[in-house]
C-alpha positions in Angstrom: -89.1 21.9 -50.9 -86.4 20.3 -51.6 -87.3 16.7 -52.7 -89.6 18.6 -55.4 -88.3 17.8 -58.9 -87.4 21.2 -60.3 -84.8 21.4 -56.7 -83.5 17.7 -56.5 -80.4 19.2 -58.2 -79.6 21.8 -56.6 -78.7 19.5 -53.5 -75.1 18.7 -53.7 -76.1 15.4 -51.6 -79.8 13.3 -52.7 -80.3 12.3 -49.5 -79.7 15.7 -47.1 -82.7 18.7 -47.9 -83.2 21.6 -46.0 -86.1 21.2 -43.3 -88.7 23.7 -44.7 -89.8 25.3 -41.2 -86.6 26.9 -41.4 -84.8 26.8 -44.9 -83.5 29.7 -46.5 -86.1 31.4 -49.3 -84.2 33.1 -51.3 -85.6 37.3 -51.4 -85.8 38.8 -55.1 -86.9 36.7 -57.1 -89.7 38.0 -60.0 -92.9 36.1 -59.1 -92.9 35.1 -62.8 -90.1 33.3 -62.4 -89.0 29.2 -63.2 -91.1 26.8 -60.1 -87.9 26.9 -57.0 -86.1 29.9 -58.3 -86.4 30.8 -53.9 -84.6 27.4 -53.2 -81.5 26.9 -52.3 -80.2 24.0 -50.2 -79.9 26.0 -46.9 -80.8 26.7 -43.3 -81.1 28.9 -40.4 -79.5 27.1 -37.6 -79.9 28.9 -34.0 -77.1 28.5 -31.6 -76.2 29.9 -28.2 -72.8 32.7 -28.6 -70.1 31.3 -26.8 -67.7 34.3 -25.9 -63.8 32.6 -26.3 -62.0 35.1 -25.0 -63.1 34.4 -21.8 -61.6 32.5 -19.1 -62.5 28.9 -19.0 -62.6 27.4 -15.8 -61.7 23.4 -15.2 -64.2 20.7 -14.0 -63.0 21.9 -10.1 -64.0 25.4 -11.0 -60.5 26.6 -11.5 -59.2 29.2 -14.1 -57.5 27.2 -16.9 -54.9 30.0 -16.8 -54.3 29.9 -12.4 -52.2 27.0 -10.6 -52.6 24.7 -8.7 -49.4 25.3 -6.7 -49.4 28.3 -4.4 -47.1 31.4 -5.3 -43.9 30.0 -4.1 -44.4 26.2 -6.3 -46.0 24.3 -3.6 -49.2 23.2 -2.8 -51.7 25.0 -1.3 
């Protein structure tokens, strides 16, 4: 859809067009509207939710907020 003549000018960059299988299709457009009326240069994306409020762990499995030293400041 993005490479059709009626939609070319709607693309910000000429070489970046949305994939047809995941593109956003505008709704509530009159059926007798001009060709390309339902086109916008956008795709839906799917990603996993990342909980940024949880404590992260470093590569050694320790919590980011924990100290590598014991309570008295010495190595354990």
